[in-house]
N, C-alpha and C positions, 0 to 999 in steps of 0.2 A: 474612586467613586466622587472623588471631590475635585478633580481636574478640571472639570466644567468652569468651575469657580475662580480657576488662575490665583488661586491663595497660595500662599508657603503655610503650610501645615506645621506647627511645633509643638512639641510636646510640653506639658506643665515644668518637668523637670528641668528642662533649658532655661527657666526663667528665675529660677531658684526661689520657688515660691513653698511653702509646707504645704502640705496635705491637707485635704478639707475635713473637717469633722463630719462624718457619716452619720448624723443621727436621725435621718427620717425614718417613717414608719414602713415605707415601702420604696421599691426600686427608682420609681418615678423621682420621688422626692430626693433620693439621696444623688440621683443624676442632676436634677436641678440645683441642690447645693454645691455638685463639685464645679456644673457650668459657672454658677455665679461666683463661686470663688476665685475661679481660674481667672474671668473675666473683670473681676474686681482686681486681682493681684497683676494683671497685665495692661488693663484697659481698651482690651479688643474684646471681640466678639469670641464663643469659647462653645465648644462643645464636651457635654460630661456624661459620663454612661455607668452604670451600675448593673451587674447582672449578677445571677447566682444560679445553683441547680436546686429544684424544687422534686424532692421525692414525693408521689402520691401515698405509698404506704405508712409515710410519715408525717402526713400531713401538710405538706410543703416543706418540711425541714431537708437541708439544712436553711434555704431559703436565704434572708438577707444577710445570715450568719457565713455563709458559705466558705470565705476565705476564712475567718475563725471558727469554726465547726468545732475542731478537738482542742482548742485555747487561742491566746492571743498570737503565739509564737509558734503555734504549730504548722507543720510544714505541710506539703502537699500530702506526702505519703501518710502523715498524722491524719488527717483528716477522708483521705480514702480509708484509711483504715477503721476508723471510728464509723464509716457509714457501712461500710461491709459487715461489721457486729452489728451494727443497728437492725442488718438486712438479714442476718443469718439465717433465722427462722422463715423467712418470707420466700417463697417460689419464684421461679424466675417469672412465670406470665403475670405475676402481681409487683414485679420489681419496676414498673413503668414510670418515668420521669421526665423532668423537659430543663433543659437553660431556659432562662429568660434573660432578656437585657431590656433595658429603658436606655433611651440615648436622647440628651436634650441640647439645643442649639439656642445659645442667647446672643443678641446682637450687643447687649451691654448688661452690666451687672445688674442693672436694676428692671429688666426688658418685662413687660406685663404679658407680652404675648409671645413666651416661648416657644417654640416648636417640637414637639415630641412624636419620639417612634418607638416603636417597639418589635421586638423580636422573640419566636418561641421555637425551639428547636428541641423536638420530641424524639425518646428513645427510651432505653432500660439499663438500670445498674446490672452490669456483670456480677457474677459471684468472684472472680479474680482480674486483678490487672491484667491488660495487653496492651502492646506496643509501647514506642519511646517517644513517641514527637507528642508537641501540646505541654499542657500544664494542667496545674489543677484538679477536678475530675475526668480529665479526657480517658485515663488509662482504664477507666471502669463505666464509662459511657457508652453503651451500645448504640451504632449509627443503622436502623433499620434501613432496608435498601442499598444499603453500602458493604452490609456483613460485615463489619468491623468494629472496633472501638474509635471514638474519636481520635485517640492516639497512634490510630495506624493508618489515619488518611494524610494524604498531601496536605502542605498548606496551601495549594490552591483549591484544593476539594474542601478544606474545612474552611476557606475563605468565601466559599459560595454558599455552601450551607447553613454555617453557624448561625447563632442568635444573633450575634454580633453584626454579622455581614447583613443581616435580615432588616435589622434596625437602621443601622447605616443607610440601606439601600432605599427603603423608606423616608429616612431622614434626609436624602440625598433629592428624592425626588419633590418632597415637600419645599426645599430649600431652591430648586429651579422653578418650580411652581410660582413662588413667590417671587423671582426675581422678575418674572414676566408680568406680575400684576401691574 
């Protein structure tokens, strides 16, 4: 999606930069913190994202804390088990959830007008894990229309449907429009 810009895209890890401290109160704040941190460390434009799973029956939990829902050093399996336990008494029709992604582009670390895009991927939480692909909550996230868990989707299908794909597509369109101005 970023190919039209003829940029070399590099992961922050290639720059030997520590991870940003995610202490924002929203996905957008955390994405902005990450983008500014990467830009400050490299002196270049940067994209940051933050995402998580929000479960309606739990008031949006795990939300911002999706990666560490079962504790700081918890595995994906630990997080999934904790979520399934929390939803044990909740019937299937009430297990609605969605993945949310905020993605931010900064031209430089102190960019006063960053570009911001979001994506939302709705589904529901299964009663047990299914599938071997993906990571995080993918094995317990049912994808309506595809009739499978996110962990059962091909990478190509997931990269078209997911919250990250939606956010990146929107962000790329904003960047393309800006380059024409």
